[in-house]
C-alpha positions in Angstrom: 4.2 29.1 9.8 2.9 26.5 12.2 6.1 24.4 12.5 8.1 25.3 15.5 11.6 24.5 16.8 11.8 22.5 20.1 14.7 21.8 22.4 15.5 18.1 21.7 18.8 17.9 23.7 17.4 15.6 26.3 14.2 14.1 25.0 13.4 11.7 22.1 9.7 11.4 21.3 7.6 8.5 20.0 5.5 9.5 17.0 3.0 6.7 17.8 2.2 8.2 21.1 2.8 11.9 20.7 2.0 12.7 17.1 5.3 14.4 16.7 8.5 13.4 14.9 11.5 15.5 15.9 13.8 15.9 12.9 17.3 16.1 14.3 19.4 15.0 11.4 20.8 12.0 13.2 18.2 9.8 14.8 14.9 9.3 12.8 14.0 5.9 11.4 11.8 4.1 8.9 8.7 4.3 11.1 9.1 8.1 11.6 9.2 8.5 7.8 6.0 6.4 7.5 4.2 8.4 10.1 5.1 11.7 8.4 4.2 10.4 5.0 0.8 9.3 6.3 0.1 12.5 8.2 0.0 10.6 11.4 2.6 12.9 13.0 3.9 16.4 12.4 7.5 17.3 11.9 9.4 19.5 14.4 12.9 20.6 13.6 15.3 20.2 16.6 17.1 23.2 18.1 20.6 21.9 17.8 19.9 20.6 14.3 18.7 24.1 13.1 21.9 25.6 14.6 23.9 23.2 12.4 21.9 24.3 9.3 22.6 27.9 10.1 26.3 27.3 10.6 26.5 25.3 7.4 24.6 28.0 5.4 26.9 30.8 6.7 30.0 28.7 5.9 28.9 27.7 2.4 28.4 31.3 1.3 31.8 32.3 2.6 33.5 29.3 0.9 31.7 29.9 -2.4 32.6 33.6 -2.4 36.3 32.9 -2.1 36.8 29.7 -4.1 35.4 27.4 -6.8 32.6 25.2 -5.4 30.8 22.7 -7.6 27.3 23.8 -8.5 27.6 27.1 -6.7 30.3 28.9 -8.7 30.5 26.3 -11.4 28.2 24.3 -13.6 27.3 20.6 -12.9 28.0 17.3 -14.5 30.2 17.7 -17.6 29.9 21.5 -17.1 31.8 21.2 -13.8 34.8 23.1 -15.1 32.7 26.0 -16.5 32.7 28.9 -14.1 29.6 31.0 -13.4 30.3 34.7 -13.8 29.7 36.7 -10.6 27.0 38.8 -12.3 25.1 35.6 -13.3 25.4 33.9 -9.9 22.1 35.1 -8.6 20.1 33.5 -11.4 22.2 30.3 -11.6 20.3 28.4 -9.0 16.9 28.9 -10.6 18.3 28.0 -14.0 19.8 24.8 -12.6 16.4 23.9 -11.0 14.5 24.7 -14.2 16.8 22.6 -16.4 16.8 19.6 -14.1 13.1 19.6 -13.2 12.4 17.3 -16.1 11.1 14.2 -14.4 8.7 12.2 -16.6 6.0 9.7 -16.3 3.0 9.5 -13.9 2.6 11.8 -11.0 3.6 10.1 -7.8 1.0 9.6 -5.0 1.1 12.1 -2.1 2.4 9.5 0.3 5.6 8.9 -1.6 6.2 12.6 -2.2 5.6 13.3 1.5 8.1 10.6 2.5 10.6 12.3 0.2 10.0 15.7 1.9 10.4 14.1 5.3 13.7 12.5 4.4 15.1 15.6 2.8 14.2 17.9 5.7 15.9 15.5 8.1 19.0 15.1 5.9 19.4 18.9 5.7 19.3 19.1 9.5 22.4 16.9 9.5 24.2 20.1 8.5 26.3 19.3 5.5 24.3 20.9 2.7 24.9 24.6 3.2 21.3 25.4 2.4 19.4 28.4 3.7 17.5 27.4 6.9 14.1 28.7 5.8 14.0 25.8 3.3 13.9 23.3 6.2 11.1 25.1 7.9 9.2 25.4 4.6 9.5 21.6 4.0 8.2 21.0 7.6 5.3 23.5 7.0 4.3 21.7 3.8 4.3 18.3 5.6 2.2 19.7 8.4 -0.3 21.4 6.2 -0.7 18.4 3.8 0.8 20.2 0.8 3.1 18.4 -1.6 4.7 19.3 -5.0 3.8 17.5 -8.2 6.6 15.0 -8.7 6.8 12.6 -11.7 8.1 9.1 -11.5 11.2 8.8 -13.6 14.3 10.9 -13.5 16.9 9.1 -11.3 19.4 6.3 -11.9 20.5 6.0 -8.3 23.1 8.7 -8.2 20.8 11.4 -6.8 17.0 12.1 -7.3 17.9 15.4 -9.0 14.9 15.6 -11.3 12.3 15.0 -8.5 14.1 17.3 -6.1 14.4 20.0 -8.7 10.6 19.9 -9.0 10.4 20.3 -5.3 12.9 23.2 -5.6 10.8 25.0 -8.2 7.7 24.4 -6.1 9.4 26.0 -3.2 10.4 28.9 -5.4 6.8 29.4 -6.5 7.3 28.1 -10.1 5.8 24.6 -9.9 2.4 23.3 -8.8 1.4 22.0 -5.4 -1.3 19.5 -4.4 -2.9 18.9 -1.1 -3.2 15.5 0.7 -6.0 14.6 3.1 -4.1 13.6 6.2 -7.0 13.6 8.7 -8.4 10.1 9.2 -5.3 8.4 8.2 -3.9 7.7 4.8 -3.1 4.1 5.9 0.3 3.4 7.3 2.3 0.5 6.0 1.2 0.6 2.5 3.0 1.5 -0.7 1.7 4.3 -2.8 -1.5 4.5 -0.8 -2.2 0.8 -0.7 -4.8 -0.2 1.9 -3.0 -0.6 5.1 -3.7 0.0 8.8 -7.0 -1.1 10.1 -7.3 1.6 12.6 -7.9 4.1 9.8 -10.5 4.3 7.1 -9.0 1.7 4.7 -8.8 -1.4 6.9 -11.3 -4.2 6.4 -13.4 -4.8 9.4 -12.1 -1.7 11.2 -14.4 0.3 13.4 -15.9 3.0 11.2 -14.0 1.7 8.2 -15.3 1.2 4.7 -14.7 -2.5 4.6 -13.6 -4.4 1.6 -15.1 -6.7 -1.0 -18.6 -5.2 -0.5 -20.9 -3.5 -2.9 -20.2 0.2 -3.0 -17.1 -0.2 -0.8 -13.5 -0.2 -1.6 -13.8 -3.1 -3.9 -15.9 -1.1 -6.4 -14.5 0.7 -9.4 -15.9 4.2 -9.9 -14.8 7.2 -11.8 -13.8 9.9 -9.3 -14.4 7.8 -6.3 -12.4 5.2 -4.4 -12.8 2.5 -7.1 -10.1 -0.1 -6.5 -8.2 -1.6 -9.3 -6.5 -4.0 -7.0 -7.7 -5.8 -3.8 -9.2 -4.1 -0.9 -9.2 -0.6 -2.5 -5.4 -1.0 -2.4 -4.8 1.5 -5.1 -7.5 4.0 -6.0 -8.3 4.6 -9.7 -9.5 8.1 -10.2 -10.7 9.7 -13.4 -8.0 12.1 -14.5 -5.1 10.1 -13.0 -3.4 10.2 -9.7 -3.7 13.5 -8.0 -5.1 15.0 -11.2 -6.3 18.6 -11.0 -10.0 19.2 -11.1 -11.2 15.7 -10.1 -12.1 16.7 -6.6 -12.2 13.1 -5.6 -9.8 10.8 -3.8 -6.7 9.9 -5.6 -4.1 7.2 -4.8 -3.8 6.7 -1.1 -6.5 9.0 -0.1 -5.0 12.0 -1.9 -7.4 14.9 -2.5 -6.5 16.6 -5.8 -6.2 20.4 -5.6 -8.9 22.5 -7.3 -7.8 23.9 -10.6 -6.7 27.5 -10.0 -6.5 27.1 -6.2 -3.8 29.3 -4.7 -0.7 27.9 -3.0 -2.0 29.4 0.3 -5.3 27.6 0.0 -3.4 24.3 -0.6 -1.2 25.0 2.4 2.0 25.5 0.5 4.8 27.5 2.2 5.7 31.0 1.1 8.0 31.0 -2.0 11.7 30.7 -1.1 14.4 33.0 -2.7 16.6 30.1 -4.0 19.9 31.1 -5.6 23.2 29.6 -6.7 23.9 28.7 -3.0 20.7 26.7 -2.7 19.9 24.8 -5.8 22.4 22.0 -5.9 22.4 21.9 -2.1 18.7 21.0 -2.2 18.8 18.4 -5.0 22.0 16.6 -4.1 20.1 13.8 -2.4 18.4 10.4 -2.9 15.4 11.5 -0.7 12.7 10.1 -3.0 14.4 6.7 -3.3 14.9 6.6 0.4 11.3 7.6 1.2 9.9 5.0 -1.2 12.2 2.4 0.3 11.1 3.2 3.8 7.4 2.9 2.8 8.0 -0.4 1.0 10.1 -1.9 3.8 7.5 -1.0 6.5 4.7 -2.6 4.6 6.5 -5.7 3.5 8.1 -6.4 6.9 4.6 -6.4 8.3 3.3 -8.6 5.6 6.0 -11.2 6.1 4.8 -11.4 9.7 1.2 -11.7 8.6 2.1 -14.5 6.3 3.4 -16.5 9.2 0.0 -16.2 10.9 -1.7 -17.4 7.7 0.8 -20.3 7.5 -0.1 -21.2 11.1 -3.8 -21.5 10.1 -2.8 -23.7 7.1 -0.6 -25.8 9.4 -3.7 -26.5 11.6 -5.8 -27.2 8.6 -3.5 -30.1 7.5 -2.7 -31.4 10.9 0.9 -30.4 10.4 3.8 -31.4 12.6 5.3 -29.0 15.1 8.7 -30.6 15.0 10.0 -28.2 12.3 9.7 -25.4 14.9 11.3 -27.2 17.8 13.9 -25.3 19.8 16.6 -27.9 19.5 16.4 -27.8 15.7 17.3 -24.1 15.6 19.8 -24.2 18.5 21.7 -26.7 16.4 21.7 -24.3 13.4 21.6 -20.9 15.0 20.6 -18.5 12.3 19.0 -15.6 14.2 16.1 -15.0 11.8 15.1 -18.6 11.5 15.3 -19.3 15.2 13.1 -16.3 15.9 10.5 -17.4 13.2 10.4 -20.8 14.8 9.9 -19.3 18.3 7.1 -17.1 17.0 5.4 -20.1 15.3 5.4 -22.0 18.6 3.8 -18.9 20.2 1.2 -18.6 17.5 0.0 -22.3 17.7 0.8 -23.0 21.3 3.5 -25.6 20.6 6.0 -26.8 23.1 9.7 -26.0 22.7 10.2 -29.8 22.3 7.1 -31.1 20.7 6.2 -34.8 20.5 6.3 -36.4 17.1 3.0 -36.7 15.2 1.2 -40.0 15.0 0.7 -39.8 11.2 3.1 -38.3 8.7 6.8 -38.5 9.3 7.3 -35.0 7.9 5.4 -32.3 6.1 5.9 -30.7 2.7 8.5 -27.9 2.5 5.7 -25.2 2.7 5.5 -26.1 6.4 8.8 -27.9 7.2 11.1 -25.2 5.7 9.1 -22.1 6.8 11.7 -20.9 9.4 14.5 -21.4 6.8 12.7 -19.2 4.3 11.0 -16.6 6.5 14.1 -16.2 8.6 16.3 -14.9 5.8 13.5 -12.5 4.7 13.5 -10.9 8.2 17.3 -10.8 8.2 17.2 -9.0 4.8 14.6 -6.6 6.2 16.9 -5.9 9.1 19.9 -5.3 6.8 17.9 -2.9 4.6 16.6 -1.0 7.6 20.2 -0.6 8.8 21.2 1.0 5.5 18.1 3.3 5.6 19.0 4.3 9.1 22.3 5.6 7.9 21.0 7.3 4.7 18.0 9.0 6.1 20.2 10.7 8.6 23.2 11.3 6.3 24.8 14.6 5.2 25.6 13.0 1.8 25.4 16.2 -0.3 28.1 16.8 -2.9 30.0 18.9 -2.0 29.9 18.4 1.7 30.1 21.7 3.6 32.3 21.5 6.7 32.0 24.6 8.9 34.6 23.3 11.3 37.4 23.7 8.8 35.7 26.0 6.3 35.9 23.5 3.5 33.7 22.1 0.7 34.6 18.5 0.1 33.7 17.1 -3.3 33.0 13.4 -3.2 30.7 10.5 -4.3 28.8 9.9 -1.1 25.5 10.2 -3.0 26.1 6.8 -4.8 23.6 4.3 -3.5 25.3 1.0 -3.9 24.4 -0.2 -0.3 20.7 0.7 -0.8 20.4 -0.8 -4.2 22.0 -4.1 -3.1 19.9 -4.1 0.1 16.6 -3.6 -1.8 17.6 -6.3 -4.3 18.4 -8.7 -1.5 15.1 -8.0 0.2 13.0 -8.5 -2.8 14.6 -11.8 -3.6 14.0 -12.9 0.0 10.3 -11.9 0.0 9.7 -13.6 -3.3 10.8 -16.9 -1.7 8.3 -16.3 1.1 5.5 -15.7 -1.3 6.5 -18.8 -3.3 6.3 -20.8 -0.2 2.7 -19.5 0.3 1.7 -20.9 -3.1 3.2 -24.3 -2.0 1.0 -24.4 1.0 -2.0 -23.4 -1.1 -1.4 -26.5 -3.3 -1.2 -28.7 -0.2 -4.5 -27.3 1.0 -6.1 -28.4 -2.2 -4.8 -32.0 -1.7 -7.2 -34.5 0.0 -4.2 -36.6 1.3 -3.4 -33.7 3.6 -6.8 -32.2 4.4 -9.1 -35.3 4.3 -11.5 -33.2 2.4 -12.6 -33.1 -1.2 -10.1 -31.9 -3.9 -9.8 -28.1 -4.0 -11.9 -27.8 -0.8 -15.0 -28.2 -3.0 -18.6 -28.6 -1.7 -20.7 -31.8 -2.1 -21.7 -31.2 -5.7 -20.2 -33.5 -8.3 -17.0 -32.2 -10.0 -17.1 -28.9 -8.1 -14.0 -26.8 -8.5 -13.9 -25.2 -5.1 -10.8 -22.9 -4.7 -9.0 -24.4 -7.7 -8.7 -21.1 -9.5 -6.8 -19.6 -6.5 -3.7 -21.6 -7.5 -3.8 -20.0 -11.0 -4.4 -16.5 -9.6 -1.7 -16.8 -7.0 0.7 -18.1 -9.6 0.0 -15.1 -11.8 0.6 -12.7 -9.0 3.8 -14.6 -8.1 4.9 -14.1 -11.7 4.9 -10.3 -11.1 6.9 -10.8 -7.9 9.5 -12.8 -9.8 9.7 -10.0 -12.4 10.1 -7.3 -9.7 12.8 -9.4 -8.1 15.2 -8.9 -11.0 18.3 -7.2 -9.5 18.1 -3.5 -10.3 21.8 -3.1 -9.4 22.7 -5.0 -12.6 21.8 -1.8 -14.5 24.4 0.4 -16.1 24.5 3.9 -17.5 27.1 6.3 -18.8 25.9 9.9 -18.5 26.8 13.5 -18.8 29.4 13.1 -21.6 31.1 10.2 -19.8 31.8 12.1 -16.5 29.3 9.9 -14.6 30.1 6.4 -15.9 28.3 4.3 -13.3 24.8 4.1 -11.7 23.4 2.1 -8.8 19.8 2.1 -10.0 18.7 2.2 -6.4 15.7 4.3 -7.6 14.5 1.4 -9.8 15.1 -1.0 -6.9 12.8 1.2 -4.7 10.1 1.3 -7.3 10.2 -2.4 -7.8 10.0 -3.0 -4.1 7.0 -0.8 -3.8 5.3 -2.6 -6.7 6.0 -5.9 -5.1 3.6 -5.0 -2.2 0.4 -5.4 -4.2 1.4 -8.8 -5.8 2.6 -10.1 -2.4 -0.7 -9.3 -0.7 -2.6 -11.1 -3.4 -0.6 -14.3 -3.2 -1.0 -14.6 0.6 -4.6 -13.5 0.4 -5.3 -16.6 -1.8 -3.7 -18.9 0.9 -5.7 -17.3 3.6 -9.0 -17.9 1.8 -8.2 -21.6 1.3 -6.9 -22.1 4.9 -10.1 -20.7 6.4 -12.3 -22.7 4.2 -10.4 -25.9 5.1 -10.7 -25.2 8.8 -14.4 -24.5 8.5 -15.0 -27.7 6.5 -13.1 -29.7 9.0 -14.7 -28.0 12.0 -11.4 -27.3 13.6 -11.4 -24.6 16.2 -8.1 -23.6 17.8 -8.0 -22.3 21.3 -9.4 -18.7 21.0 -6.8 -17.6 23.6 -4.0 -18.5 21.2 -2.9 -16.0 18.6 -3.9 -18.4 15.8 -7.3 -18.8 17.4 -7.8 -15.0 17.4 -6.7 -14.9 13.7 -9.3 -17.5 12.7 -12.1 -15.6 14.5 -11.1 -12.4 12.7 -10.9 -14.1 9.3 -14.3 -15.8 9.8 -15.9 -12.5 10.7 -14.8 -11.1 7.3 -14.7 -14.1 4.8 -17.8 -15.5 3.2 -18.6 -19.0 4.5 -20.5 -20.1 1.4 -18.7 -23.3 0.0 -20.6 -23.5 -3.3 -18.7 -22.7 -6.5 -18.7 -18.9 -7.0 -16.4 -16.1 -7.9 -13.7 -15.7 -5.2 -12.5 -12.3 -6.2 -14.1 -10.5 -3.3 -12.9 -13.2 -0.9 -9.3 -12.6 -1.9 -9.8 -8.8 -1.8 -11.0 -9.0 1.8 -8.3 -11.5 2.8 -5.6 -9.2 1.3 -6.8 -6.2 3.3 -7.1 -8.4 6.4 -3.4 -9.1 6.4 -2.7 -5.9 8.2 -4.7 -7.1 11.2 -2.7 -10.3 11.1 0.5 -8.2 11.3 -0.8 -6.9 14.6 -1.3 -10.5 15.8 2.2 -11.4 14.7 3.8 -8.4 16.4 2.1 -9.5 19.6 3.8 -12.8 19.4 7.1 -11.1 18.3 7.2 -9.1 21.5 
């Protein structure tokens, strides 16, 4: 086993610089989960955390041997009052896992499953589960080797990802299949479900050594068994046989290499089978690790995309000679919402505006797409911060039911698994980002209007009745429609389950899936605006100072986007622009700091 335990009593490590994430059960965050999901860092369980796991494991066995403990000496759900006979206890755990490993739907991409494994390993190290310590090292080994269990999409209503985690449990016991993920070269951090993400890896458009986007034979092409993209920039691979399907041998979603049919667990890199019993099963599956992992991936990508959208908006502002007054420091000092004030400050940095800019000589004020940008982007950043605060608690929480407390040798039965905070945080975040995307479509409409650009309608060329980028408004509107649908509050859901014993559900799991799915549509909306903004700047011959962040953004976009103004299909343009947004995120983060 290659995972080792290190002394973390004095040192916290940065995965971006060291390639290590120390799992200590109390201090990892969203970025750590993303790094582990992408194979950009390896997990190392901390010394003190492993001691907690061992103490909890010893205490749990003693408590279960002398009293009734839910799921260990009793059934679960409506069977909670049914005792497990002593002679049947050894097999109770596996029966529980087998009966609950009934997740349905499509196989999840490697990236999402790996995020789940990372979260669950860290939660176990918080010391409340009472699970055998070798399970923690087995999860870390799987993450390091690139192995991940087959996990299907549906099975949770936000009160525990018991179906998905039961599949993990059966895989750990040697009764469920494993796959192998290609983690060398980068799976693309900051993308949901393997969506094209970082430009330093092989997915990014214009990246050194990358495959590029929107080019013949590249990520924009659809091919059975290859990388064929079904959405922009190779954002989600379509592979014959399905995601991670056995026997394809090609690249599945997110750069996932499917395991060969008949390959042994050892060849795939799976850990040795674990002897799970009645003291292990419920302790492993009493968690929302999948929902939390998916939420972390979605938040990381969308937070970066919100920042990239501001860089695109800055280009659009230059293209229409927009006023800087909406970003003036006095405006936001007078109404001091933290997120809005920070967005205004970053906009001044991007375009080189003064804190107290002089009024423009032309228009008195701009359309809302420019004038209200701080008031709409700001709340989205605030929502991201609020969601990250919830995730910081949950990723490091000992929320298992029952909670094993070695200090007083007790098993506390409770409802700490209920994910109301997470469901509400995700719903809030999606509503906020949908407003940001909607504002992007407003700016796109302004870019098509000669009164603002002094160019032909729809940024068309000189030919009579040319349509230019007219179709982008329709395409962006269609993608925005998906975003609106994904923004429906999942927390409005309701379920009464297990013979009425569990009469409420948070549906945080649905909220996490909807947030992941929002990533694709959001990219496309803003990609449409970027194509139009760059065309407008080219046609007007406007060149911002290359030392300014917005100047660097334009140079980058012009190096990727086709300059041909004649009427032609714009699919590849939007594909390339959508992939380019990750580079714009880097520019935004430079201004943020």
